[in-house]
C-alpha positions in Angstrom: 0.0 0.0 0.0 1.2 3.5 -0.7 2.2 5.7 2.2 4.3 8.8 2.8 6.1 9.9 5.9 6.2 13.1 7.9 8.8 13.7 10.6 8.6 16.5 13.2 12.3 17.5 13.6 12.0 19.8 16.5 9.8 17.9 18.9 11.0 18.2 22.6 13.9 20.5 21.6 13.4 22.6 24.7 13.6 19.6 27.0 17.2 18.8 26.5 18.7 22.2 27.3 22.3 22.7 26.0 22.2 19.5 23.9 19.6 21.0 21.6 20.7 24.6 21.9 22.2 24.6 18.4 20.7 21.5 16.8 17.3 19.9 16.4 16.2 16.9 18.4 16.3 15.0 15.1 20.0 15.7 14.6 21.0 14.9 18.2 23.9 12.4 18.2 23.2 8.9 19.6 24.9 5.7 20.1 28.5 6.5 19.0 27.9 7.2 15.3 24.1 7.9 14.7 21.7 10.8 14.8 18.3 10.3 16.2 16.6 10.8 12.9 18.5 7.8 11.5 16.1 5.4 13.2 12.8 6.7 11.8 14.3 7.4 8.4 15.6 3.8 8.3 12.3 2.4 9.5 10.4 4.3 6.7 13.0 3.5 4.0 13.1 -0.2 4.8 9.4 -0.4 4.9 9.2 0.9 1.3 8.1 4.5 2.1 9.7 6.6 -0.6 8.4 10.0 0.0 9.3 11.6 3.3 8.9 15.2 4.5 10.9 16.6 7.4 9.2 19.6 9.1 11.7 21.8 10.8 11.3 25.2 12.5 14.8 26.3 13.2 18.4 25.1 13.9 18.3 22.7 11.0 21.7 23.2 9.4 23.3 20.3 11.2 20.3 18.1 10.2 20.6 19.1 6.5 24.3 18.5 6.6 23.8 15.0 8.1 21.0 13.9 5.7 22.2 15.6 2.6 20.3 14.1 -0.4 19.1 11.1 1.5 21.4 8.8 -0.3 22.2 6.6 2.7 18.4 5.8 3.0 17.9 5.4 -0.7 15.7 8.5 -0.6 17.4 10.7 -3.2 14.9 9.6 -5.8 13.7 12.0 -8.6 10.1 11.1 -7.9 9.3 11.4 -4.3 12.3 11.1 -2.1 13.3 13.3 0.9 12.3 16.9 1.3 13.0 19.5 4.0 9.8 21.5 4.8 10.5 24.9 6.5 7.1 26.6 6.7 8.5 29.0 9.4 11.6 30.2 7.4 10.2 33.4 5.9 9.6 36.5 7.9 5.9 36.4 6.9 5.3 33.0 8.3 3.5 32.8 11.7 5.3 31.3 14.7 4.9 27.5 15.3 1.9 26.7 17.5 1.8 22.9 17.2 1.8 19.8 14.9 -1.6 20.7 13.4 -0.4 24.1 12.6 2.8 22.6 11.0 0.7 20.2 8.9 -1.6 22.9 7.8 1.5 24.9 6.7 2.6 22.0 4.5 -0.7 21.0 3.2 0.4 21.6 -0.4 3.2 19.1 0.0 0.8 16.5 1.4 -1.6 16.9 -1.5 1.2 16.6 -4.1 1.5 12.9 -3.3 -1.5 11.8 -5.3 -0.5 8.1 -5.1 -0.1 8.2 -1.3 -3.2 7.0 0.4 -1.8 7.1 4.0 0.5 9.2 6.1 2.9 7.9 8.7 3.5 10.7 11.3 6.6 10.4 13.6 8.7 12.1 16.3 12.4 11.5 16.2 12.6 11.7 20.0 11.6 8.0 20.4 13.9 5.4 19.0 12.9 1.9 17.8 13.3 -0.6 15.0 9.9 -1.5 13.5 8.4 -2.9 10.3 6.0 -0.2 9.3 4.4 -2.4 6.7 2.9 -4.4 9.6 1.6 -1.3 11.2 0.0 -0.2 7.9 -1.5 -3.6 7.3 -2.9 -3.6 10.9 -4.3 -0.1 10.4 -6.1 -1.0 7.2 -7.5 -4.3 8.5 -8.8 -2.6 11.7 -11.0 -0.1 9.8 -10.1 2.6 12.3 -9.6 6.2 11.4 -6.2 6.4 13.1 -3.7 4.0 14.5 -1.5 4.8 17.5 1.7 2.8 17.9 2.3 2.2 21.6 4.7 0.5 24.1 3.8 -1.1 27.3 5.9 -0.7 30.4 6.7 3.0 29.9 3.9 4.5 32.0 4.9 4.6 35.7 2.9 7.5 37.2 5.9 9.8 37.0 6.7 10.3 33.3 4.4 12.7 31.6 3.0 11.2 28.4 1.7 13.1 25.4 -0.8 10.4 24.9 -1.6 7.3 27.0 -4.2 4.6 26.3 -5.7 1.9 28.5 -7.2 -1.2 27.1 -9.9 -3.4 28.6 -9.8 -7.2 28.6 -11.3 -7.4 25.1 -8.5 -5.1 23.8 -10.8 -2.1 23.3 -9.9 1.4 24.6 -11.2 2.1 28.0 -9.4 5.3 28.6 -7.4 7.8 26.4 -5.7 10.7 28.1 -3.2 13.4 27.1 -0.5 15.3 29.0 -0.7 13.0 32.0 1.7 11.0 34.1 -0.3 7.9 33.5 -0.1 5.0 36.0 1.2 1.5 35.2 -1.1 -0.4 33.0 -1.4 2.3 30.4 0.2 2.1 27.0 2.5 5.0 26.0 2.2 6.5 22.6 5.5 6.3 20.7 4.6 9.5 18.7 4.0 7.3 15.7 0.7 7.4 13.9 -0.9 6.1 10.7 -3.9 7.9 9.1 -5.5 8.2 5.7 -4.1 11.3 4.0 -7.4 12.8 3.0 -8.8 12.3 6.5 -5.8 13.9 8.0 -6.0 17.0 5.8 -9.7 17.3 6.5 -9.2 17.3 10.3 -6.1 19.6 10.1 -8.1 22.3 8.2 -11.0 22.0 10.6 -8.9 22.2 13.7 -6.7 25.1 12.6 -9.9 27.0 11.5 -10.9 26.8 15.2 -7.5 27.8 16.5 -6.7 24.2 17.7 -3.1 23.3 17.1 -2.1 20.4 19.4 -2.2 17.0 17.5 -2.8 14.7 20.6 -5.0 17.1 22.5 -6.9 19.2 20.1 -7.4 16.5 17.4 -6.9 12.9 18.5 -8.2 13.1 22.1 -10.9 15.7 21.4 -12.3 14.0 18.3 -12.2 10.6 19.9 -14.1 11.7 23.1 -16.7 13.5 20.8 -17.2 10.2 18.9 -15.9 11.7 15.7 -12.8 9.6 15.4 -12.2 5.9 15.8 -8.7 5.0 17.2 -6.8 1.7 16.8 -3.8 0.6 18.9 -0.8 -1.2 17.6 1.5 -2.5 20.4 5.2 -2.7 19.5 7.0 -5.5 21.3 10.6 -4.5 20.6 12.9 -2.1 22.4 11.7 1.5 22.6 13.9 4.4 24.0 12.3 7.6 24.9 14.7 10.7 24.8 12.4 13.4 25.9 14.7 14.7 28.7 18.4 14.9 29.4 18.2 12.0 31.9 16.3 9.8 29.4 18.8 10.7 26.7 21.7 9.7 29.0 20.0 6.5 30.1 19.2 5.5 26.5 22.7 5.9 25.2 24.1 3.7 28.0 21.2 1.2 27.5 22.8 0.1 24.2 25.7 -1.4 26.1 23.2 -4.2 26.9 23.5 -6.8 24.1 19.9 -7.5 23.8 19.0 -3.8 23.5 21.7 -3.2 21.0 20.7 -6.2 18.8 17.0 -5.3 18.8 17.5 -1.5 18.2 20.0 -1.7 15.5 19.3 -5.0 13.8 15.8 -6.1 14.9 13.7 -5.9 11.8 16.3 -4.3 9.5 19.6 -2.4 9.8 19.7 1.3 10.9 21.5 3.5 8.4 23.5 6.6 8.9 25.7 9.0 7.0 29.0 7.3 6.0 32.1 9.0 7.5 35.3 7.1 6.7 37.8 7.3 9.6 41.0 5.4 10.5 40.5 2.6 13.1 40.5 3.4 16.8 44.0 3.4 18.4 44.3 1.6 21.7 47.4 2.6 23.7 49.6 -0.1 25.3 48.4 0.9 28.8 44.7 1.7 27.9 42.0 -0.2 29.7 38.7 -0.2 27.9 35.8 -2.4 29.2 32.1 -2.6 28.3 32.1 0.4 25.9 30.7 1.3 22.5 33.6 2.9 20.7 33.4 4.5 17.2 36.3 4.7 14.8 39.0 7.4 14.8 39.5 7.5 18.5 42.9 7.6 20.3 42.6 5.9 23.7 45.4 5.8 26.2 43.4 6.0 29.5 40.9 3.8 31.3 37.2 3.8 30.1 34.4 1.8 31.4 30.7 1.5 30.7 30.7 4.5 28.3 29.7 5.6 24.7 32.6 7.1 22.7 31.7 8.9 19.4 34.2 9.4 16.5 37.6 10.8 17.1 37.6 11.1 20.8 41.0 11.4 22.5 41.5 10.2 26.1 45.0 10.7 27.5 47.0 8.4 29.7 46.0 8.4 33.3 42.5 9.6 32.6 39.5 7.6 34.1 36.2 7.8 32.3 33.1 5.9 33.6 29.5 5.9 32.8 29.9 8.7 30.2 28.7 9.8 26.8 31.5 11.5 24.9 30.6 13.0 21.6 32.8 13.6 18.5 36.2 15.2 18.7 36.2 15.6 22.5 39.6 15.7 24.1 40.1 14.5 27.7 43.5 15.4 29.1 45.9 13.4 31.4 44.7 12.4 34.9 41.2 13.6 34.3 38.3 11.8 36.2 34.9 11.8 34.6 31.9 9.9 35.9 28.2 10.3 34.8 29.1 13.1 32.2 27.9 14.1 28.8 30.5 15.9 26.7 29.1 17.5 23.6 31.2 17.8 20.4 34.6 19.5 20.4 34.8 19.8 24.2 38.3 19.9 25.8 38.8 18.8 29.4 42.1 20.1 30.8 44.5 17.7 32.4 43.8 16.9 36.0 40.1 18.0 35.9 37.4 16.2 37.8 33.7 16.1 36.6 31.3 13.9 38.5 27.6 13.8 38.2 24.9 11.2 39.0 22.9 8.9 36.8 19.8 11.1 37.3 21.6 14.3 36.8 24.7 13.9 34.6 27.1 16.8 34.2 26.7 18.3 30.7 29.4 20.3 29.0 28.2 22.2 26.0 29.7 22.0 22.5 33.1 23.6 22.1 33.7 24.3 25.8 37.1 24.2 27.5 36.9 23.1 31.1 
C-alpha cells in the first residue's frame, strides 16, 4: 500500500537544554555514530516509504548536513524522495503553534503525493526498530480512522506522556488521556501514527480554523471523546527508547551497552543506516583499559574507560579515568582527568587533571566547544 512519511524534527527540543541549543532533536547524536533521525528514516525506507517530508522550524543546518540528499536511506529519488519542509523560514510566516499548525502549513506538500493513500507521522525523540508495513496492514484491517503505535511498560505514574491509552480485557480502549503522568497499565504513545491522507487533511483544516493546534490534545483526544474519530492501537513488542529529557537521553545511550537492547534496536527488523564517514580505526594505547564500551572509529585511547559511549575521534590521554559517560565527536580528555556520569558535547576539551562527577539522574553536561 502507498504511504508517505512526515517527521517533526524539533519535537522536545526545549527539554534537552544545551544538547539541543544549536541543533534539532532529530540531529542529536546517539549511540556513537548515529543521529536520532536515522532510526525513523531507516524504518520508513526499509518499509518501502519513498516520500518523506521533514518539518523543521529552526536550527536545521546540522540536520541538513547530516542527511544531505538522503542517499544513505535510498531517498534521493527523482520522484518522491526526501524533502525538507521549512514553513516558518520566511519572515511572513507565523510562529509555530503545534503539529496541526505545522501540517496545515505544508498541506500543499501533502496533496502533491497523489499516489499516497496514507501518512505515517513520527517524532524522532523516540527510538525503535519497527516494520511499518505491519503497522500499515494492521491499520487498514482494523478499519479505524487512526492507529496509534504504543509501548507497554513506559507509563509509571511519574513520566508525563503526550498520549496514554488503557485497554480493557477485550482489547478495546477504556481510557485515552493526554499530557498526564499515566499510571502503570497504560500504553504509552510512541509518537507514531498512521492515518489516511485525506482524512488527516480534513481534520487539520477543521482544527486550525478553530485555533486548535495540538495534535494529541486538540485533534486525536478531542475527536475521539466526541465520537468523531475511531482509534486503533498497535503494540510494539521491541525495544523503545524515549529521549524526551536529558536523563532519558543519557540512560538511553548507556542502555545500548546491553547486548539485547543493541541487537534489537540496530538489527531487529532491519539495519539502521546513517551517514557514512570514513575514519581510521581506533588506536588503543599499550596501557589503555577499555571495558564494556561502545567505541566509534578514529579514537585515540590511552586512558581507562568503562561503561561508556565514545563517538568518533575522541581522544583520552594516559591516566584519565572515564566511567558511565557519553563522549561526543572530537572531544579531548587530558591526562589524569576523572569523569563519571558526564555528557560531553562535540569538540569539548577537558584540561589535564580535571574532575567532573555527576549522578545517573543528573549527569554533568558540557556544551559544545567548551574548554573546562
